[in-house]
N, C-alpha and C positions, 0 to 999 in steps of 0.2 A: 738346522735353522728353524725358526718359528715361521708361521705362515706369512706374516707381514714382511719378513726378511726375504722369503722366497718369491712372493707374489705382490708385494707392495699393497696397494689398496684394492686389488682384484678380489672379487667375491667368488666363492663356490656357489654355483646356481643349480637349480633343479627344476623339473617340470612343475607347473602349478596344479597339475592333476595327476592321478595315478597313470603310470606308463612303464611298461616292462623295460624298454630300451629306447630312450629318447634320441632324436636328432636335435642337435644344437647348432645355431647359426648366428654369427656375429659379423659386423662389418667394421672396417677401419680405412683411413686414408693414408696413403704412402706414395713414395716416389720410386719408380723402377730403378734398379741398380743400387739402391740404398741398402747398406748392411742391415739385415733384419733377422732377428732371432725370436723364437717363441718358447716360453717356458709354460708347460701345460701338464695338467693332470685330469684324468677322467676316471672315476671309480664306479664300478669295477675296472673295466678296460675300455680303451677307446681306439677308434680309427680317425685320423686327422686329415683334413683336406684344406688346402689354400687355393682359392680360385679354381676349384673343381679338380685339382690334382692332388693325388695322395702324397703326403709329406714323406712317408717312408714305407718300407715293406714290413715293418714291425706288425706282429699279430699278438693280441692279448697283452698290450702295454698299458700301464706299467706292471712290473713284477709285483707279486703279492707280498704282503707283510702283515705283522700284527698292527693293523692300521691305527687304532686308538682304543681307548677303554670303552666298554659297553656295560650298560646297566643290567641287561638280561639277554640271553641268547641261548638257543637250544644246543649249540655246540661249544659253549663257553661256560665252563663250570668254575666258579671261584672258590678258593679255599682260604680266603683272607690274604691272597697273595698280591704283590705289587710288581708289575712287569713294565718294561719299557715298550714304547710304540713308535712307529714311524710310517710315513707315507712317501713313496717314491714318485718323482716327477720326471718328465722327459724334457730335454732341451734340444731344439732343432734349429739349424740354420735354414731359413726359408727365403733367402735373398733372391734365388733364381726363380722363385714362384711369384714374386711381387710385380704388380702392374702399376702404371701411373694412375693415381686417383683412387677410386673405390676398390677395395679388396674384400674378399669374404674369407672368414675362418669358420670351418664347419667340422663337426664331429658327430659320430654315432657312438654312443656309450652304452655298453652292455654290463650286466650284473657281475658275472664271474665270481671270484672268491668273495667279493664284497657282499654278494647276495646272502652269504651265511649270516651276516650281521645287520644288514640294512635292506629294506625293500625299495630303495630309491637310488637311482644313478645320479651322480653329480659331476660337475664340470667346472674347470677354472683355467684361466690363461692370463699371461702377461706377454705382450708383444713389444719389443724394443726395436724401433726402426729409426736409425740415426739418433737424433735427439728426442724423438717423439716416443711416448710410451702409451700403450693402449691396454686397458684392463677389462676383463669380463665383469659384467654387472647385470642387473635385472632387465637391461634393454636387450640382452641376448634372447633370441627367439627360440621356440622349441616346437616340435611336432613329433608325432609318433613314428616309429619305424615299422617294418613288416612283422616284427617279433610280437607275438601275442601270448606266448607261454614259454617259460624257461626253467630248467633245472640244471645247474652247472655240471653235475656229474652224470647226467642222463641224456638230455637232449633239448630240442626246441620245437615250437610251432610257429610257422610264418604264414602270413596272409598278404599276398601282394595285390589283392583286389580292393582293399580298403581305400587306398588313395593311388595316385600315380607316383610310382617310385622310379622315375626315369633319370634321376640324378641332376635335373636342372636346378634343384635347390642348392647345389654346391657352388653355383656360379654367382659372381658378385652382383649381377643385374637382376637376379631372381626377385620376383614380387612376393615378399613374405608377409603381406598385410593380413593374410588369413591365419598366420601362425600366432601363437600365444607368447606373451612375455614370461620369462622365468621368474622364480622367486629365490630369495637367498636361502642357501643350505648352511646350517650351522654344524660344525665339526668339533667334537671335544678336543682339548689341547693335545697336540702331538708334535713330533719333529718331522721336518721335511728335508728330503735329500734328492739331489740330482742323480738319477740312476746311472750306474756304470756297468751293471750286469747285462749281458746280451738278452735280447727278447726272443720270443718264439718267431719262427718264420716258416714259410713253405720251403721245405728243403729239396724235395724232388716229387715227381709224379709217377704213378703206376697205372698201366693199362690192366684192366681186370678181365678175367676169363669167365664167361657164363658157364655155370655147371649144372643148373637146374632150371627148367622152364615149366612153370605151372600155369593154370588157367588165368590167374589174376596178377601174378608177379613172377619175377625172375630172381635167381640167386647167383651171385658172383663170388669169385675167389680172387683176392688180391695177391695171393701167393706167399704172403708173410704176415705176421702179426704186426700191426703198425699203430701209430696214433696220427690222427688227422681228420680229414673229412672227404666225402665223395662229392663229385660235381656232376650235375645232370642238366638236361634241357627238357622242356615240355611245352609244346606249341599250343596246347588247348587251354583256353581261358576258363577259369573256374574249376579246373581239374585238381582234385586233391591227390597228392602223391605221398605215400607213407614209406619211409625207409627205416629198416631195423637192421642192426649189426650184431655180430657175435664173434667170439674167438674160436668157436668150434661148430662142427656140424653134427646132426644126429644120424642115426643109421639110415634114414630115408634120404639123406643128402640135403635136407633143409637145415635151417639154423637150429642149433641146440639151445634151448631156452635157458639152461643153467648158465651158459656163458654169454647170454645177451646182456646181463647186468642192467636191465632196464633201459638200454641205450636205443632210443628211437627218436624219430622226428617226423613232423607233418608239414607239408607245404601246399598252399592253395595258390595255384599259378595264375599269371595274368595274361598269358597268351603271347608274351613278347619273346624275343630271342635271348633273353637273359640266361646266365648260368646260375643255378640254384645250389646252395651249399649251406652248411651251418654258419652262423655269424659270430657267436661269442663263446663257443666251447669247441672242444675236440672230442672225438670218440676213439675208443681203443678196440680194434677188431682185425680180423682177417677176412671174414665173410660178410656179405650184405644182401639183404632182400629188399627189392624195390618194385613198386607197383608198375603194372603195365601202363603205357602211355608216356613213360619217361625214357629218355635216351641217356644212358650212363656214359659219361665222357672219360672220367679218370678218377683216381684217388690221389689227393694231395697229402703227402706225408708232412706232418707238422710237429716240430719240437724246437727247443732252444737251439739257436744257430751256433753250434759248437763243432768244430772240425774234428774228425777222428784223426789222431796223431800217432797211430801205431798200426802194426800188422803182425799177424802170427799165422804160420802155416806149418803143418807137419804131415806125416803119412797116416795119422790116426784120425778117423772121422769124429770120434767123441771129443778129443782135445781141440780139434778145429771148431767143433760145434760149441764148445764152452766159450771160446773166444767170440765167434761170430754171433751166437745167440745173446751173449752178454752185451756186446756193443749195441745190438738192436734194442735189447731190453733197457739198458741204461739210458739211451737216447729217448726211448718212449717214455721214460720217467724223469725227464728234465724239461719242465714246463714252468714258466713264470717265476724262475729263480728258486725252484724247489726240487731237490732230488727225492722224488716221491716213492712210496712203497709200491703203488700200482697206479696205472693211468686212468682207471675207471671207477672202481668201487669207492675208494677213499681219497686218493690223490694227495695224501698228506706227507709232509716232510718228516717222517718218523726219524727220530734221532738214533734209534737202534739200527735200522736198515741203512740210514744215510751215512753214519760213521763207519759201518762195516764195509760198505762198498766204495768209500771215498778214495782209497788208495788205488784200487783198480781203475776207477774213473780218471783220476789224475794222471796215471801212467799211460792211459790209452786214449784219452780224449782231452783236447785243449780246453781246460775247464777252470783255469785260475780265477778269473773274475767271478765265475759262477759260485765257487766255494767261498770267496771273500764275502759275497753277499750272504750266503747261507750261514756263515759263522756269526754274522751280525744277528740273524734271526735266532740262532741258538742262545746267544748272549741276551738278546732282548727278552726271551721267554723265561729267563731265570727269575725266580722270586727273590726280590731284594731283601726280604725279611728272613726267610728260612734257608735260602740257598738252593732250593729245589729247582732242578732243570726239567722242563716239561718233556713229555714223550714225543711231541711234534713241534717243529719250528718252521714257520710261524705257528703259534699256539692255536690248536683246536682240540677240544676234549677228545682224548684217545687213551689207549692202553699201552703198557710197556713194562717198566720196572726200573728199579735203581741200578741194576746191573745191566750194562750194555746199551742203555738209552741215555741217561743223564750224563754219562762220562763223555759224551760227544763234545761237551764244553772244552775238554782237553784233547781228545783224540783227533778231531779234525784239524785244529791248529798245529798239533804235533806232526801229523802226516803232511800238512801243507808245508811245514818247515823242511821236512826230509825231502819232499819232492821238488820244492822251488828254492830252497835256501833262504827263505824269508821268515825270520823269527818274530816279526812285529806282531802278528796276530797272537802268538803264544804269550808274548810280553803283555799285550793289551788285555788279555782275558785271564791272566795268571791269578789275580786276586779273586776273580769269580770262580776259578777252579778250587781255590782254598775254601771259598764260601760253600761250594757244593759239598765239600767234606764235612762241613758243619751239619748239613742235612743228613748225610749218610750216618754220621755219629748219632744223631738224634733218632735215627730209625734202626739202631743196632741193639741187640741183646747178646750179652756174653761175647762181645766183639764180632758178632756176625750180623751183617746187614740183612734184616729179615722182613722189612715191611716198606710200604710206600704210603701214598695218600689213601684215605679211607675208601673202601669199596673199589679200589683200583687193582687191576691185574698185576701179578708179578710173574713174568713169563719165563724167565730163565733161558734155556737153550731152545727157543721157540721153533716150532715146525720141524721137530724131529719126526721120523717116519711113523705115521699113524694112518688109520683108515678114514678118520674123520677130522675135518678142520676144527681147531680149537682145543684138541686134547693136549694136556700138559705133558711135557717131557718127563722122563724118569729122574734125571739129574736134579738134585735139590736146588731150589732157587737161591737160598742163602750162599751155597757154594759158588754159584755163578756170580752173585752180587759181590762177594768178597774178592773173587778173582778180578773183576773189573776195577774194584777199588784199588787193589794192589797194582794192577797193570798201569792204572792212571798215575799212581805215585811214581812208578818206575819212569814213566814218560817225563814227569815233572823233575825228578832227580837228574835225568839226563840233560834237561834244559836249563838247570839252575845257573851254570856258569855262562851259558850262551846269553841269557837274558839278565844276568847280573843280580840274581836272587839267591846266592849261596847261603844267606842267613837262614833260609828255610830248611836247610839240609837236615839238621838234627831232629827237627820236629817231624819231618816226613819219614825219616828212617824209623823213628819211634812208632809212628802209626803203622808203618809197613810191618814191623815186627809183631805188633799186637794182632794184626789181621792175618798174617801168615801163620802165626802160632795157633790162632783159632781154627784155621783151615786144617792144620795138621791134627790138632786135638780132636776135632769133630768128624773128620772125614778120612783120615789116613789109617789104613789097615797095616799095622807093622808086620803082620805075618805074611801078607801077600805083596805088599808094596803098592797096592792100589789106592786111589782116592775115589770115594763114593762108588765103590765096586766097579769103577770104570764105566758106569752107565753113561750113555751118550758120549762115550770117549772122554770121560771126565779126566783121565790121566793127562790128556793133551792140555787141558786148562792148567793143571798143576805144573806140568813140565815147562809150560810157556813162561811161568813166573819163577822158575828156578827151584821148584819144590820136587820132592820125590828122590828116588835113587835109580840105580841101573835096572832094578826090577820094574820100576814104574814104566820106564821106556820100553823094556822088553815086553811087558804086558800089553802096552799099546800096540806095538808092532805085531804081536801075535794076534791081537783082536782084529787088526786091519787085514791080516792074512786069512783068518779063519771065519770071521763073522760078517754078515751083511753090514753095509754102512748104516749107522744108527744116529747120525749127527743132525743137529738142527742148524739154525742160521750161523751160530758162532763156532760150533764144533767143526762144521764143514770146512771152515777156513783154518782152524787151529791144527787139525790132524795133519794135513799136508805140510803146514808150516813147520811143525815139530819134526816130521819125518825128513823133509828136505834139509832142514838146518842141522840134523844129526847124522846126515850121510845116508839115509835110507831112500835113495833116489828111485830105485825100481818100485819100492813099496808105495811111495808117494804118487808116482805116475800111474801105477795100477789102481790106486784109490780113486784118482780122477777119471780114469778111462773105463771104469766098470760099465757093463751094459745091462746087467740084470737088476731088477728092482731091489732096493732103491738106489738109484744112481742117475748121473747126468745122461748116460747112455740110454737109460730107460725112457727118459723124457723125449730124447730125440727119436727113438724107435717109435714112439707114439705120435710123431709128426710135429713136435714142438719146434717153432722158429724163434721163440723167446723163452726165457727161463721161467719156470713155474714157482708158485708160492709153496707148494708141497711136492713131495716126491711122487705122489700118486693122486689121481683124481682131484686136481687142485681147485681151490675156490677161484683163484686168479691164475691166468697163464702169462702174466707179465709182471714179474717181481725180480728186481736186480740183486737181491740180497745174497743168493747163493753164488753170484758172479764174483764175489770177493776173491775167489781163488785165481782169477785171471792173472793177477800180478805174478803168480808163481810161474806161469808160462814164460814170462819175460825174465824173472830173476834166476830161475834154476834150469830151465830147458834152453832158452837162448843164452842164459847165463849173464845177463846184463844187470849188474848190481852196483850199488854205491859202495865205495871202499869204506873201511872202518873209520868212523868219525866224520864222514862226508855228509853234506846236505846240498841238494840241488844237482846231483850228478856231475859235479865238477871234477871229482876224482873217482874213477870207477874201476871195477874188476870185471873182465869179460871172460867167463868160464863156461862155455856151452857144454851141455852133456846130453847125450841121446842114448836110447836103448832100442830093443826090438819093437817096442810099442810106438815110440815116436817116429822112428825112421829118420829120414832127412828132415831138417827144420830150416826155416828162414823167418825173418821178421825184423821189426825195428821199433824203437821208441823215439820220441822227439823231446830232447832236453832244451833248456834255455840256450844252449850253444849250438843246437842243431840235431840232426838225425844220427842216432847210433844204430847200425844195422849189423846183423849176424846171419850167416847162412852156412849150414853144415851139410855136406854131401856124405851120406852114410856109406855109399858104395865106394867112393874114392878116398874117404876119410880126409876130406879137405874142408878147412874152415876159412871163410872169407868174412872179414870184419871191416867196417867203415866207422871211423871215429872223427868227428869234426874238430877243427882247431879250437884250442882253449880248454879241452878236456884231457886230463892226465889219465891214461888207461894202462892197466896191467892186463895182458892177455894170456890166458892159460888154456891150452888145448891138449886133450889126450894125456892129461896129467903133467904136462911140461909147460914151463913158463916160456911163451913165445916172445913177448915184449914186456919189458918192465920200465 
């Protein structure tokens, strides 16, 4: 919709003077019991109140997007590209909050992601009460909030002594004569949508343990790496309380500065009984340091309100850790409609990390609406001219590459179809996928995709084992780029009949042959059967798209048995995938369950409660990308897989398999039809399976078909 279609004659308004996070206040007349709805948007994010009562428990609403075009911005580099933009709005039923006569509609609006592009918070609403309609305009009043400084990915400064922040301003009868009128805010043309993606919420609370008491401060341990905020009280008026958080401790038991990531906040207290916490951002941490004089009450865990819809347990601590740490990491990286790379340093929806982990997320967390929203972001950030798909969605200047990043335009809709049986997104974006191929062809030489935008990184199998962050993997980037090009073609070929686009088959097959021929010509060693010397397990890339021979697979298996893990973000998924799918169950499980560096087990021995960005000494301790392997715990150990040709788990094969490493196993996934659960007792050799009505299941246990 255009703005006037969404909001009618309502205006976006802003403070008449500079303000970090303004309070807005409007009034309207209504009759109690009359059906009343409000359509509202506050950018960056808002908290909404009617007659002094919170309208919802949403935090950081609305979700972020590529809001609109910008002339200049530190994080928005233009390459002559044309992208789509949108702004999300919320619609709430506020009937139960309406009183007879005068009513107040109030909001506090904070900068959030919008601060990357604008130094001003804006607010707009339309209230429909029976036949009456009320619009925001410049009669809406504003005043400042306690927020005096803000950096979205770092922290805040709050001063409660500037004014009385007792909440009386939220009520209809409040005297706002000393408040100022707003002025109109002009927004470049964009599209407006009612948000259907879940918002962030306070999910649960944690009591912290004091682990260090110093002269001027105390250090606490939350027990796990989380995203959210701390809550404290301070009875002393004018007292400044500084709080700093970190993912790790140093040898003295204090916060390790490397993993603080600049996350700090300051509060000047007013002597009231109020609870203090961050207002418009979250922080990512396990440990916190808080000044004396404050009483720490709890930690509120905050992320998008998505229920975990799975479970996995076995007798191996590493395999259990992969599942549990992944779930925690993925949820820590689901904020404001973005599956982020990390919840502190960048917070960006990297198309590489996001497409890599999307299947693990969909199989373990109820995230359908979340990914429907993110697919729109990916499509919006495609250049309509060249077909280029950005490295992040929504777009913020970032690094990545044509292999493993832009192919998200096809990969996420493909996985969405396989998981939920819904082909509409793939159909909707199919022509955009073809257009992305135009970009890949324009950046190819001798049929190898070798480049991207000027001065941009081309990362390949990023974060393979290195001693220092940012070191490039050994596997050649064009090899990885072509692999993803071919794999994307394979996804599209599989979907042609499903979406009614069989006319593209001949063209896609021709492209596939050219690109695979180039891979064989440039990287296949006919004497050894290896691709790219099997660096970073390159053979797994080739085998996954049907290249190589029996020597290629044998070489990969031998490397897994005899060499340390050397895979980056993509190879870590591909190696167990190829091993499991070719019957090398023990080798695949051993690959996942290793305990010596580099391995998941090494992370956990170092105390990790979330997954790291690197295998050792990570820059970030909360990156979900390596968690892509979680799906194999369900598909090959619990053995819950879609049958050949199935989409949406309507026809499944259940074939659990265990060994000495796994021991007994149990767990479940939740399909559209309900929960599918499996439990195997290794001592008694008994398998228990539960399948809901509406799912056709073939059950195979101990090599025998139990039910067909």
